TIKOLZA-704777 format. One record per residue (C-alpha): x, y negated, z negated; residue in three letters. Coordinates in steps of 0.2 Angstrom, whole numbers, padded with zeros to 4 digits, always signed. Each point is the difference from the previous one (the first is absolute). Layout:
BEGIN
XYZala ...
This chain:
BEGIN
-0140-0251-0227asp +0006+0008+0015leu -0006+0012+0010lys +0005+0009+0017glu -0010-0003+0015leu -0006+0015+0003lys -0007+0003-0018glu -0013-0014+0005leu -0017+0002+0005thr -0007-0008+0016val -0009-0012-0013lys +0016-0003-0011glu +0010-0005+0015arg -0015-0013+0007ala +0002-0008-0017gln +0019+0001-0004glu +0006-0004+0018ile +0001-0015+0010gly +0005-0004+0018ile +0003-0015+0007val -0003-0001+0018phe +0009-0013+0013gln -0017-0003+0008asp -0011-0001-0017trp -0011+0014+0008gln -0017-0011-0003leu -0016+0005+0007phe -0001-0013+0013pro -0019-0003-0001leu -0003+0002-0019leu +0000-0015-0011thr +0016-0002-0011ala -0009+0005-0016leu -0005+0016+0011asp +0018+0002+0002asn +0005+0001-0015val -0015+0007-0008ala +0002+0017+0013gln +0014+0009-0009pro -0006-0003-0016leu -0015+0011+0004arg +0010+0011+0010leu +0008+0001-0018ser -0014+0005-0010gly -0009-0017-0006leu -0018-0001+0003ser -0005-0016+0016ala -0005-0011-0014glu +0017+0004-0012asp +0011-0002+0017ala -0008-0016+0004gln +0004-0007-0017thr +0017+0003-0001arg +0004-0004+0020ala -0009-0017-0008gln +0012-0002-0011gln +0016+0005+0011leu -0006-0014+0012leu +0002-0013-0013val +0015+0007-0008ser +0009-0003+0019phe -0007-0017+0001gly -0015+0008+0014met -0014-0008-0010asp -0014-0006+0013gly +0006+0011+0013tyr -0008+0017-0007glu -0013-0003+0017asp +0014-0002+0012ala +0002+0012+0015ile +0016+0006-0003ser +0005-0003+0020ile -0002-0020-0006arg +0013-0002-0012leu +0015-0004+0002ser +0014+0012+0000gly +0006-0006-0017gly -0018+0001-0008gln -0001+0018+0008gln +0016+0006-0008gln -0005-0006-0016arg 
């Protein structure tokens, strides 16, 4: 169901529109898990649900085991994933 962008609320925009930055836009001193969880929290998930979903996403991108890695210590490919 297509909608005009101007018809979406801010929350709907956050849930429906994705942006891929060339320089990844990671928080350099946060862990991989926290970098994935942060936008989920901003979209309205509770902290606990965001952490759970972030963990699932890391696993789906082959990043399980890197949850506690500080993002600036990850390789470029890992940061991209």
